[in-house]
PDBQT receptor file of N, H, CA, C and O in Angstrom, charges set to zero:
ATOM      1  N   MET A   1      99.771  81.154 116.123  1.00  0.00    +0.000 N 
ATOM      2  CA  MET A   1      99.447  82.125 115.381  1.00  0.00    +0.000 C 
ATOM      3  C   MET A   1      99.055  83.562 116.269  1.00  0.00    +0.000 C 
ATOM      4  O   MET A   1      99.192  84.652 115.713  1.00  0.00    +0.000 OA
ATOM      5  N   ASP A   2      98.655  83.489 117.417  1.00  0.00    +0.000 N 
ATOM      6  H   ASP A   2      98.544  82.604 117.869  1.00  0.00    +0.000 HD
ATOM      7  CA  ASP A   2      98.589  84.702 118.304  1.00  0.00    +0.000 C 
ATOM      8  C   ASP A   2      99.743  85.295 118.702  1.00  0.00    +0.000 C 
ATOM      9  O   ASP A   2      99.761  86.501 118.948  1.00  0.00    +0.000 OA
ATOM     10  N   ARG A   3     100.956  84.440 118.824  1.00  0.00    +0.000 N 
ATOM     11  H   ARG A   3     100.941  83.460 118.624  1.00  0.00    +0.000 HD
ATOM     12  CA  ARG A   3     102.142  85.164 119.091  1.00  0.00    +0.000 C 
ATOM     13  C   ARG A   3     102.546  86.088 117.864  1.00  0.00    +0.000 C 
ATOM     14  O   ARG A   3     102.900  87.267 117.878  1.00  0.00    +0.000 OA
ATOM     15  N   ILE A   4     102.387  85.188 116.766  1.00  0.00    +0.000 N 
ATOM     16  H   ILE A   4     102.099  84.230 116.755  1.00  0.00    +0.000 HD
ATOM     17  CA  ILE A   4     102.858  86.002 115.568  1.00  0.00    +0.000 C 
ATOM     18  C   ILE A   4     102.219  87.392 115.230  1.00  0.00    +0.000 C 
ATOM     19  O   ILE A   4     102.814  88.399 114.847  1.00  0.00    +0.000 OA
ATOM     20  N   ALA A   5     100.950  87.237 115.444  1.00  0.00    +0.000 N 
ATOM     21  H   ALA A   5     100.467  86.419 115.755  1.00  0.00    +0.000 HD
ATOM     22  CA  ALA A   5     100.037  88.495 115.102  1.00  0.00    +0.000 C 
ATOM     23  C   ALA A   5     100.299  89.695 116.225  1.00  0.00    +0.000 C 
ATOM     24  O   ALA A   5     100.163  90.910 116.077  1.00  0.00    +0.000 OA
ATOM     25  N   SER A   6     100.728  88.930 117.418  1.00  0.00    +0.000 N 
ATOM     26  H   SER A   6     100.838  87.943 117.537  1.00  0.00    +0.000 HD
ATOM     27  CA  SER A   6     100.991  90.278 118.546  1.00  0.00    +0.000 C 
ATOM     28  C   SER A   6     102.503  90.848 118.419  1.00  0.00    +0.000 C 
ATOM     29  O   SER A   6     102.845  91.989 118.732  1.00  0.00    +0.000 OA
ATOM     30  N   TRP A   7     103.263  89.927 117.949  1.00  0.00    +0.000 N 
ATOM     31  H   TRP A   7     102.985  89.001 117.695  1.00  0.00    +0.000 HD
ATOM     32  CA  TRP A   7     104.579  90.754 117.707  1.00  0.00    +0.000 C 
ATOM     33  C   TRP A   7     104.739  91.438 116.304  1.00  0.00    +0.000 C 
ATOM     34  O   TRP A   7     105.721  92.148 116.087  1.00  0.00    +0.000 OA
ATOM     35  N   LEU A   8     103.902  91.255 115.476  1.00  0.00    +0.000 N 
ATOM     36  H   LEU A   8     103.104  90.679 115.653  1.00  0.00    +0.000 HD
ATOM     37  CA  LEU A   8     103.684  91.939 114.238  1.00  0.00    +0.000 C 
ATOM     38  C   LEU A   8     103.084  93.191 114.796  1.00  0.00    +0.000 C 
ATOM     39  O   LEU A   8     103.522  94.304 114.506  1.00  0.00    +0.000 OA
ATOM     40  N   ASP A   9     102.049  92.985 115.623  1.00  0.00    +0.000 N 
ATOM     41  H   ASP A   9     101.694  92.081 115.858  1.00  0.00    +0.000 HD
ATOM     42  CA  ASP A   9     101.558  94.498 115.821  1.00  0.00    +0.000 C 
ATOM     43  C   ASP A   9     102.451  95.298 116.779  1.00  0.00    +0.000 C 
ATOM     44  O   ASP A   9     102.350  96.497 117.039  1.00  0.00    +0.000 OA
ATOM     45  N   ALA A  10     103.212  94.550 117.188  1.00  0.00    +0.000 N 
ATOM     46  H   ALA A  10     103.295  93.576 116.977  1.00  0.00    +0.000 HD
ATOM     47  CA  ALA A  10     104.047  95.296 118.483  1.00  0.00    +0.000 C 
ATOM     48  C   ALA A  10     105.035  96.127 117.687  1.00  0.00    +0.000 C 
ATOM     49  O   ALA A  10     105.302  97.274 118.046  1.00  0.00    +0.000 OA
ATOM     50  N   LEU A  11     105.701  95.457 116.381  1.00  0.00    +0.000 N 
ATOM     51  H   LEU A  11     105.483  94.525 116.089  1.00  0.00    +0.000 HD
ATOM     52  CA  LEU A  11     106.473  95.934 115.560  1.00  0.00    +0.000 C 
ATOM     53  C   LEU A  11     106.094  96.933 115.036  1.00  0.00    +0.000 C 
ATOM     54  O   LEU A  11     106.860  97.897 115.062  1.00  0.00    +0.000 OA
ATOM     55  N   GLU A  12     104.586  97.087 114.273  1.00  0.00    +0.000 N 
ATOM     56  H   GLU A  12     103.963  96.304 114.251  1.00  0.00    +0.000 HD
ATOM     57  CA  GLU A  12     104.267  98.045 113.777  1.00  0.00    +0.000 C 
ATOM     58  C   GLU A  12     104.153  99.440 114.481  1.00  0.00    +0.000 C 
ATOM     59  O   GLU A  12     104.577 100.531 114.101  1.00  0.00    +0.000 OA
ATOM     60  N   LEU A  13     103.366  99.055 115.771  1.00  0.00    +0.000 N 
ATOM     61  H   LEU A  13     103.022  98.168 116.080  1.00  0.00    +0.000 HD
ATOM     62  CA  LEU A  13     103.388  99.997 116.552  1.00  0.00    +0.000 C 
ATOM     63  C   LEU A  13     105.053 100.814 116.777  1.00  0.00    +0.000 C 
ATOM     64  O   LEU A  13     105.279 102.019 116.669  1.00  0.00    +0.000 OA
ATOM     65  N   TRP A  14     105.856  99.922 117.046  1.00  0.00    +0.000 N 
ATOM     66  H   TRP A  14     105.672  98.943 117.134  1.00  0.00    +0.000 HD
ATOM     67  CA  TRP A  14     106.978 100.804 117.121  1.00  0.00    +0.000 C 
ATOM     68  C   TRP A  14     107.188 101.502 116.250  1.00  0.00    +0.000 C 
ATOM     69  O   TRP A  14     107.534 102.656 116.500  1.00  0.00    +0.000 OA
ATOM     70  N   VAL A  15     107.054 101.052 114.888  1.00  0.00    +0.000 N 
ATOM     71  H   VAL A  15     106.773 100.114 114.684  1.00  0.00    +0.000 HD
ATOM     72  CA  VAL A  15     107.503 101.802 113.896  1.00  0.00    +0.000 C 
ATOM     73  C   VAL A  15     106.711 103.157 113.517  1.00  0.00    +0.000 C 
ATOM     74  O   VAL A  15     107.103 104.238 113.076  1.00  0.00    +0.000 OA
ATOM     75  N   VAL A  16     105.453 102.668 113.863  1.00  0.00    +0.000 N 
ATOM     76  H   VAL A  16     105.135 101.790 114.222  1.00  0.00    +0.000 HD
ATOM     77  CA  VAL A  16     104.646 104.202 113.690  1.00  0.00    +0.000 C 
ATOM     78  C   VAL A  16     105.179 105.330 114.992  1.00  0.00    +0.000 C 
ATOM     79  O   VAL A  16     105.222 106.561 114.984  1.00  0.00    +0.000 OA
ATOM     80  N   GLY A  17     105.422 104.674 115.704  1.00  0.00    +0.000 N 
ATOM     81  H   GLY A  17     105.387 103.675 115.710  1.00  0.00    +0.000 HD
ATOM     82  CA  GLY A  17     105.666 105.733 116.915  1.00  0.00    +0.000 C 
ATOM     83  C   GLY A  17     107.311 106.371 116.636  1.00  0.00    +0.000 C 
ATOM     84  O   GLY A  17     107.644 107.310 117.358  1.00  0.00    +0.000 OA
ATOM     85  N   LEU A  18     108.031 106.004 115.891  1.00  0.00    +0.000 N 
ATOM     86  H   LEU A  18     107.760 105.241 115.304  1.00  0.00    +0.000 HD
ATOM     87  CA  LEU A  18     109.022 106.608 115.264  1.00  0.00    +0.000 C 
ATOM     88  C   LEU A  18     108.977 107.663 114.987  1.00  0.00    +0.000 C 
ATOM     89  O   LEU A  18     107.909 107.962 114.454  1.00  0.00    +0.000 OA
ATOM     90  N   PRO A  19     110.070 108.906 115.154  1.00  0.00    +0.000 N 
ATOM     91  CA  PRO A  19     109.903 110.011 114.205  1.00  0.00    +0.000 C 
ATOM     92  C   PRO A  19     110.014 109.781 112.557  1.00  0.00    +0.000 C 
ATOM     93  O   PRO A  19     110.576 108.783 112.106  1.00  0.00    +0.000 OA
ATOM     94  N   PHE A  20     109.462 110.734 111.760  1.00  0.00    +0.000 N 
ATOM     95  H   PHE A  20     109.005 111.545 112.127  1.00  0.00    +0.000 HD
ATOM     96  CA  PHE A  20     109.578 110.624 110.403  1.00  0.00    +0.000 C 
ATOM     97  C   PHE A  20     110.846 110.145 109.933  1.00  0.00    +0.000 C 
ATOM     98  O   PHE A  20     110.838 109.053 109.365  1.00  0.00    +0.000 OA
ATOM     99  N   ILE A  21     112.086 110.839 110.079  1.00  0.00    +0.000 N 
ATOM    100  H   ILE A  21     112.093 111.726 110.540  1.00  0.00    +0.000 HD
ATOM    101  CA  ILE A  21     113.130 110.398 109.278  1.00  0.00    +0.000 C 
ATOM    102  C   ILE A  21     113.491 109.144 109.884  1.00  0.00    +0.000 C 
ATOM    103  O   ILE A  21     113.743 108.374 108.957  1.00  0.00    +0.000 OA
ATOM    104  N   PRO A  22     113.654 108.501 111.112  1.00  0.00    +0.000 N 
ATOM    105  CA  PRO A  22     114.117 107.075 111.106  1.00  0.00    +0.000 C 
ATOM    106  C   PRO A  22     112.908 106.378 110.661  1.00  0.00    +0.000 C 
ATOM    107  O   PRO A  22     113.196 105.284 110.177  1.00  0.00    +0.000 OA
ATOM    108  N   GLN A  23     111.851 106.595 110.659  1.00  0.00    +0.000 N 
ATOM    109  H   GLN A  23     111.617 107.484 111.052  1.00  0.00    +0.000 HD
ATOM    110  CA  GLN A  23     110.973 105.641 110.097  1.00  0.00    +0.000 C 
ATOM    111  C   GLN A  23     110.813 105.447 108.450  1.00  0.00    +0.000 C 
ATOM    112  O   GLN A  23     110.285 104.479 107.902  1.00  0.00    +0.000 OA
ATOM    113  N   PHE A  24     111.436 106.683 107.755  1.00  0.00    +0.000 N 
ATOM    114  H   PHE A  24     111.864 107.469 108.200  1.00  0.00    +0.000 HD
ATOM    115  CA  PHE A  24     111.731 106.810 106.498  1.00  0.00    +0.000 C 
ATOM    116  C   PHE A  24     112.692 106.180 106.116  1.00  0.00    +0.000 C 
ATOM    117  O   PHE A  24     112.444 105.542 105.093  1.00  0.00    +0.000 OA
ATOM    118  N   VAL A  25     113.861 106.057 106.550  1.00  0.00    +0.000 N 
ATOM    119  H   VAL A  25     114.063 106.575 107.381  1.00  0.00    +0.000 HD
ATOM    120  CA  VAL A  25     115.322 105.189 106.535  1.00  0.00    +0.000 C 
ATOM    121  C   VAL A  25     114.968 103.905 106.712  1.00  0.00    +0.000 C 
ATOM    122  O   VAL A  25     115.235 103.065 105.852  1.00  0.00    +0.000 OA
ATOM    123  N   LEU A  26     114.255 103.566 107.967  1.00  0.00    +0.000 N 
ATOM    124  H   LEU A  26     114.038 104.248 108.665  1.00  0.00    +0.000 HD
ATOM    125  CA  LEU A  26     113.868 101.941 108.109  1.00  0.00    +0.000 C 
ATOM    126  C   LEU A  26     113.366 101.493 106.965  1.00  0.00    +0.000 C 
ATOM    127  O   LEU A  26     113.989 100.735 106.221  1.00  0.00    +0.000 OA
ATOM    128  N   MET A  27     111.861 102.053 106.670  1.00  0.00    +0.000 N 
ATOM    129  H   MET A  27     111.355 102.669 107.274  1.00  0.00    +0.000 HD
ATOM    130  CA  MET A  27     111.380 101.667 105.586  1.00  0.00    +0.000 C 
ATOM    131  C   MET A  27     111.986 101.286 104.409  1.00  0.00    +0.000 C 
ATOM    132  O   MET A  27     111.863 100.179 103.885  1.00  0.00    +0.000 OA
ATOM    133  N   LEU A  28     112.779 102.403 103.907  1.00  0.00    +0.000 N 
ATOM    134  H   LEU A  28     112.879 103.303 104.332  1.00  0.00    +0.000 HD
ATOM    135  CA  LEU A  28     113.429 102.433 102.948  1.00  0.00    +0.000 C 
ATOM    136  C   LEU A  28     114.454 101.218 102.682  1.00  0.00    +0.000 C 
ATOM    137  O   LEU A  28     114.539 100.619 101.611  1.00  0.00    +0.000 OA
ATOM    138  N   SER A  29     115.377 100.902 104.072  1.00  0.00    +0.000 N 
ATOM    139  H   SER A  29     115.309 101.389 104.943  1.00  0.00    +0.000 HD
ATOM    140  CA  SER A  29     116.279  99.819 103.842  1.00  0.00    +0.000 C 
ATOM    141  C   SER A  29     115.654  98.558 103.963  1.00  0.00    +0.000 C 
ATOM    142  O   SER A  29     116.412  97.591 103.889  1.00  0.00    +0.000 OA
ATOM    143  N   VAL A  30     114.335  98.318 104.148  1.00  0.00    +0.000 N 
ATOM    144  H   VAL A  30     113.720  99.104 104.208  1.00  0.00    +0.000 HD
ATOM    145  CA  VAL A  30     113.435  97.428 104.318  1.00  0.00    +0.000 C 
ATOM    146  C   VAL A  30     112.862  96.911 102.750  1.00  0.00    +0.000 C 
ATOM    147  O   VAL A  30     113.121  95.884 102.123  1.00  0.00    +0.000 OA
ATOM    148  N   VAL A  31     112.003  98.044 102.423  1.00  0.00    +0.000 N 
ATOM    149  H   VAL A  31     111.792  98.878 102.933  1.00  0.00    +0.000 HD
ATOM    150  CA  VAL A  31     111.190  97.752 101.169  1.00  0.00    +0.000 C 
ATOM    151  C   VAL A  31     112.069  98.043  99.800  1.00  0.00    +0.000 C 
ATOM    152  O   VAL A  31     111.503  97.741  98.749  1.00  0.00    +0.000 OA
ATOM    153  N   ILE A  32     113.248  98.538  99.721  1.00  0.00    +0.000 N 
ATOM    154  H   ILE A  32     113.708  98.783 100.575  1.00  0.00    +0.000 HD
ATOM    155  CA  ILE A  32     113.880  98.479  98.503  1.00  0.00    +0.000 C 
ATOM    156  C   ILE A  32     114.597  97.322  98.255  1.00  0.00    +0.000 C 
ATOM    157  O   ILE A  32     114.658  96.846  97.122  1.00  0.00    +0.000 OA
ATOM    158  N   PRO A  33     115.260  96.721  99.418  1.00  0.00    +0.000 N 
ATOM    159  CA  PRO A  33     115.773  95.222  99.055  1.00  0.00    +0.000 C 
ATOM    160  C   PRO A  33     114.808  94.422  98.674  1.00  0.00    +0.000 C 
ATOM    161  O   PRO A  33     115.018  93.740  97.671  1.00  0.00    +0.000 OA
ATOM    162  N   ILE A  34     113.626  94.315  99.312  1.00  0.00    +0.000 N 
ATOM    163  H   ILE A  34     113.455  94.869 100.127  1.00  0.00    +0.000 HD
ATOM    164  CA  ILE A  34     112.478  93.485  99.118  1.00  0.00    +0.000 C 
ATOM    165  C   ILE A  34     112.281  93.550  97.867  1.00  0.00    +0.000 C 
ATOM    166  O   ILE A  34     112.548  92.580  97.158  1.00  0.00    +0.000 OA
ATOM    167  N   SER A  35     111.716  94.838  97.291  1.00  0.00    +0.000 N 
ATOM    168  H   SER A  35     111.499  95.626  97.867  1.00  0.00    +0.000 HD
ATOM    169  CA  SER A  35     111.149  95.059  95.944  1.00  0.00    +0.000 C 
ATOM    170  C   SER A  35     112.317  94.602  95.010  1.00  0.00    +0.000 C 
ATOM    171  O   SER A  35     112.069  93.715  94.194  1.00  0.00    +0.000 OA
ATOM    172  N   PHE A  36     113.661  95.179  95.071  1.00  0.00    +0.000 N 
ATOM    173  H   PHE A  36     113.863  95.900  95.734  1.00  0.00    +0.000 HD
ATOM    174  CA  PHE A  36     114.553  94.591  94.148  1.00  0.00    +0.000 C 
ATOM    175  C   PHE A  36     114.456  92.960  94.028  1.00  0.00    +0.000 C 
ATOM    176  O   PHE A  36     114.354  92.403  92.935  1.00  0.00    +0.000 OA
ATOM    177  N   SER A  37     114.492  92.399  95.022  1.00  0.00    +0.000 N 
ATOM    178  H   SER A  37     114.575  92.852  95.910  1.00  0.00    +0.000 HD
ATOM    179  CA  SER A  37     114.461  90.742  95.342  1.00  0.00    +0.000 C 
ATOM    180  C   SER A  37     112.917  90.256  94.590  1.00  0.00    +0.000 C 
ATOM    181  O   SER A  37     112.944  89.213  93.936  1.00  0.00    +0.000 OA
ATOM    182  N   ILE A  38     112.172  90.687  94.651  1.00  0.00    +0.000 N 
ATOM    183  H   ILE A  38     112.150  91.534  95.182  1.00  0.00    +0.000 HD
ATOM    184  CA  ILE A  38     111.152  90.277  93.787  1.00  0.00    +0.000 C 
ATOM    185  C   ILE A  38     110.940  90.358  92.662  1.00  0.00    +0.000 C 
ATOM    186  O   ILE A  38     110.493  89.460  91.949  1.00  0.00    +0.000 OA
ATOM    187  N   ALA A  39     111.343  91.868  92.217  1.00  0.00    +0.000 N 
ATOM    188  H   ALA A  39     111.707  92.598  92.796  1.00  0.00    +0.000 HD
ATOM    189  CA  ALA A  39     111.664  92.061  90.604  1.00  0.00    +0.000 C 
ATOM    190  C   ALA A  39     112.600  91.136  89.918  1.00  0.00    +0.000 C 
ATOM    191  O   ALA A  39     112.279  90.697  88.813  1.00  0.00    +0.000 OA
ATOM    192  N   TRP A  40     113.909  90.744  90.554  1.00  0.00    +0.000 N 
ATOM    193  H   TRP A  40     114.169  91.100  91.451  1.00  0.00    +0.000 HD
ATOM    194  CA  TRP A  40     114.596  89.829  90.225  1.00  0.00    +0.000 C 
ATOM    195  C   TRP A  40     114.256  88.530  90.088  1.00  0.00    +0.000 C 
ATOM    196  O   TRP A  40     114.746  87.895  89.154  1.00  0.00    +0.000 OA
ATOM    197  N   ILE A  41     113.504  88.011  90.847  1.00  0.00    +0.000 N 
ATOM    198  H   ILE A  41     113.106  88.527  91.606  1.00  0.00    +0.000 HD
ATOM    199  CA  ILE A  41     112.831  86.614  90.896  1.00  0.00    +0.000 C 
ATOM    200  C   ILE A  41     111.918  86.741  89.870  1.00  0.00    +0.000 C 
ATOM    201  O   ILE A  41     112.006  85.829  89.047  1.00  0.00    +0.000 OA
ATOM    202  N   LEU A  42     111.084  87.556  89.648  1.00  0.00    +0.000 N 
ATOM    203  H   LEU A  42     111.012  88.296  90.316  1.00  0.00    +0.000 HD
ATOM    204  CA  LEU A  42     110.211  87.625  88.574  1.00  0.00    +0.000 C 
ATOM    205  C   LEU A  42     110.783  87.572  87.298  1.00  0.00    +0.000 C 
ATOM    206  O   LEU A  42     110.484  86.744  86.437  1.00  0.00    +0.000 OA
ATOM    207  N   ASP A  43     111.628  88.483  87.187  1.00  0.00    +0.000 N 
ATOM    208  H   ASP A  43     111.871  89.155  87.886  1.00  0.00    +0.000 HD
ATOM    209  CA  ASP A  43     112.659  88.548  85.764  1.00  0.00    +0.000 C 
ATOM    210  C   ASP A  43     113.235  87.152  85.620  1.00  0.00    +0.000 C 
ATOM    211  O   ASP A  43     112.948  86.678  84.521  1.00  0.00    +0.000 OA
ATOM    212  N   LYS A  44     113.852  86.464  86.271  1.00  0.00    +0.000 N 
ATOM    213  H   LYS A  44     114.085  86.849  87.164  1.00  0.00    +0.000 HD
ATOM    214  CA  LYS A  44     114.481  85.475  86.185  1.00  0.00    +0.000 C 
ATOM    215  C   LYS A  44     113.239  84.013  85.649  1.00  0.00    +0.000 C 
ATOM    216  O   LYS A  44     113.450  83.110  84.839  1.00  0.00    +0.000 OA
ATOM    217  N   SER A  45     112.083  84.271  86.417  1.00  0.00    +0.000 N 
ATOM    218  H   SER A  45     111.911  85.004  87.075  1.00  0.00    +0.000 HD
ATOM    219  CA  SER A  45     111.362  83.294  86.116  1.00  0.00    +0.000 C 
ATOM    220  C   SER A  45     110.710  83.504  85.100  1.00  0.00    +0.000 C 
ATOM    221  O   SER A  45     110.302  82.475  84.562  1.00  0.00    +0.000 OA
ATOM    222  N   LEU A  46     110.366  84.717  84.471  1.00  0.00    +0.000 N 
ATOM    223  H   LEU A  46     110.697  85.554  84.908  1.00  0.00    +0.000 HD
ATOM    224  CA  LEU A  46     109.675  84.912  83.215  1.00  0.00    +0.000 C 
ATOM    225  C   LEU A  46     110.444  84.638  82.284  1.00  0.00    +0.000 C 
ATOM    226  O   LEU A  46     109.965  84.113  81.279  1.00  0.00    +0.000 OA
ATOM    227  N   ASN A  47     111.853  84.918  82.360  1.00  0.00    +0.000 N 
ATOM    228  H   ASN A  47     112.242  85.345  83.176  1.00  0.00    +0.000 HD
ATOM    229  CA  ASN A  47     112.678  84.570  81.266  1.00  0.00    +0.000 C 
ATOM    230  C   ASN A  47     112.812  83.123  80.790  1.00  0.00    +0.000 C 
ATOM    231  O   ASN A  47     112.856  82.728  79.624  1.00  0.00    +0.000 OA
ATOM    232  N   PHE A  48     112.890  82.119  82.378  1.00  0.00    +0.000 N 
ATOM    233  H   PHE A  48     112.854  82.440  83.324  1.00  0.00    +0.000 HD
ATOM    234  CA  PHE A  48     113.020  80.666  81.988  1.00  0.00    +0.000 C 
ATOM    235  C   PHE A  48     111.656  80.516  81.320  1.00  0.00    +0.000 C 
ATOM    236  O   PHE A  48     111.724  80.031  80.191  1.00  0.00    +0.000 OA
ATOM    237  N   ILE A  49     110.645  80.769  81.682  1.00  0.00    +0.000 N 
ATOM    238  H   ILE A  49     110.589  81.163  82.599  1.00  0.00    +0.000 HD
ATOM    239  CA  ILE A  49     109.467  80.582  80.844  1.00  0.00    +0.000 C 
ATOM    240  C   ILE A  49     109.233  80.673  79.681  1.00  0.00    +0.000 C 
ATOM    241  O   ILE A  49     108.683  79.897  78.899  1.00  0.00    +0.000 OA
ATOM    242  N   LEU A  50     109.820  82.008  79.516  1.00  0.00    +0.000 N 
ATOM    243  H   LEU A  50     110.267  82.638  80.151  1.00  0.00    +0.000 HD
ATOM    244  CA  LEU A  50     109.791  82.411  77.787  1.00  0.00    +0.000 C 
ATOM    245  C   LEU A  50     110.904  81.512  77.191  1.00  0.00    +0.000 C 
ATOM    246  O   LEU A  50     110.594  81.206  76.039  1.00  0.00    +0.000 OA
ATOM    247  N   SER A  51     111.801  81.111  77.478  1.00  0.00    +0.000 N 
ATOM    248  H   SER A  51     112.053  81.359  78.414  1.00  0.00    +0.000 HD
ATOM    249  CA  SER A  51     112.953  80.133  76.942  1.00  0.00    +0.000 C 
ATOM    250  C   SER A  51     112.327  79.023  76.530  1.00  0.00    +0.000 C 
ATOM    251  O   SER A  51     112.416  78.505  75.417  1.00  0.00    +0.000 OA
ATOM    252  N   ARG A  52     111.462  78.540  77.778  1.00  0.00    +0.000 N 
ATOM    253  H   ARG A  52     111.390  78.962  78.682  1.00  0.00    +0.000 HD
ATOM    254  CA  ARG A  52     110.852  76.893  77.562  1.00  0.00    +0.000 C 
ATOM    255  C   ARG A  52     109.942  77.149  76.531  1.00  0.00    +0.000 C 
ATOM    256  O   ARG A  52     109.802  76.149  75.826  1.00  0.00    +0.000 OA
ATOM    257  N   LEU A  53     109.251  78.132  76.164  1.00  0.00    +0.000 N 
ATOM    258  H   LEU A  53     109.365  78.944  76.737  1.00  0.00    +0.000 HD
ATOM    259  CA  LEU A  53     108.232  78.342  75.220  1.00  0.00    +0.000 C 
ATOM    260  C   LEU A  53     108.764  78.669  73.767  1.00  0.00    +0.000 C 
ATOM    261  O   LEU A  53     108.012  78.680  72.792  1.00  0.00    +0.000 OA
ATOM    262  N   GLY A  54     110.183  78.945  73.694  1.00  0.00    +0.000 N 
ATOM    263  H   GLY A  54     110.794  78.936  74.486  1.00  0.00    +0.000 HD
ATOM    264  CA  GLY A  54     110.804  79.279  72.432  1.00  0.00    +0.000 C 
ATOM    265  C   GLY A  54     110.951  80.550  72.095  1.00  0.00    +0.000 C 
ATOM    266  O   GLY A  54     111.502  80.857  71.038  1.00  0.00    +0.000 OA
ATOM    267  N   ARG A  55     110.447  81.507  73.003  1.00  0.00    +0.000 N 
ATOM    268  H   ARG A  55     109.999  81.258  73.862  1.00  0.00    +0.000 HD
ATOM    269  CA  ARG A  55     110.587  82.974  72.867  1.00  0.00    +0.000 C 
ATOM    270  C   ARG A  55     111.396  83.820  73.826  1.00  0.00    +0.000 C 
ATOM    271  O   ARG A  55     110.883  84.718  74.493  1.00  0.00    +0.000 OA
ATOM    272  N   GLY A  56     112.809  83.470  73.876  1.00  0.00    +0.000 N 
ATOM    273  H   GLY A  56     113.226  82.741  73.334  1.00  0.00    +0.000 HD
ATOM    274  CA  GLY A  56     113.707  83.727  74.313  1.00  0.00    +0.000 C 
ATOM    275  C   GLY A  56     114.276  85.191  73.860  1.00  0.00    +0.000 C 
ATOM    276  O   GLY A  56     113.992  85.579  72.727  1.00  0.00    +0.000 OA
ATOM    277  N   SER A  57     114.945  85.881  74.578  1.00  0.00    +0.000 N 
ATOM    278  H   SER A  57     115.176  85.566  75.499  1.00  0.00    +0.000 HD
ATOM    279  CA  SER A  57     115.333  87.346  74.361  1.00  0.00    +0.000 C 
ATOM    280  C   SER A  57     116.250  87.244  72.813  1.00  0.00    +0.000 C 
ATOM    281  O   SER A  57     116.171  88.194  72.033  1.00  0.00    +0.000 OA
ATOM    282  N   ASP A  58     117.150  85.955  72.447  1.00  0.00    +0.000 N 
ATOM    283  H   ASP A  58     117.214  85.184  73.081  1.00  0.00    +0.000 HD
ATOM    284  CA  ASP A  58     118.133  86.163  71.550  1.00  0.00    +0.000 C 
ATOM    285  C   ASP A  58     117.345  85.849  70.228  1.00  0.00    +0.000 C 
ATOM    286  O   ASP A  58     117.983  85.642  69.196  1.00  0.00    +0.000 OA
ATOM    287  N   GLN A  59     116.075  85.812  70.234  1.00  0.00    +0.000 N 
ATOM    288  H   GLN A  59     115.557  85.980  71.073  1.00  0.00    +0.000 HD
ATOM    289  CA  GLN A  59     115.711  85.716  69.008  1.00  0.00    +0.000 C 
ATOM    290  C   GLN A  59     115.059  87.102  68.458  1.00  0.00    +0.000 C 
ATOM    291  O   GLN A  59     114.657  87.176  67.296  1.00  0.00    +0.000 OA
TER     292      GLN A  59
């Protein structure tokens, strides 16, 4: 666990040490795909749950 924590700390320090523009581009290239993936997973799972409860979007 200590190795993972130290690796993440080193990564964070590296990102914080970057100039603003590369830091901004790096964060957007990571955060946007993760956010879209989470939203897609939540959408599909909510649609599945609602269809099982008989409250699908076709009604």
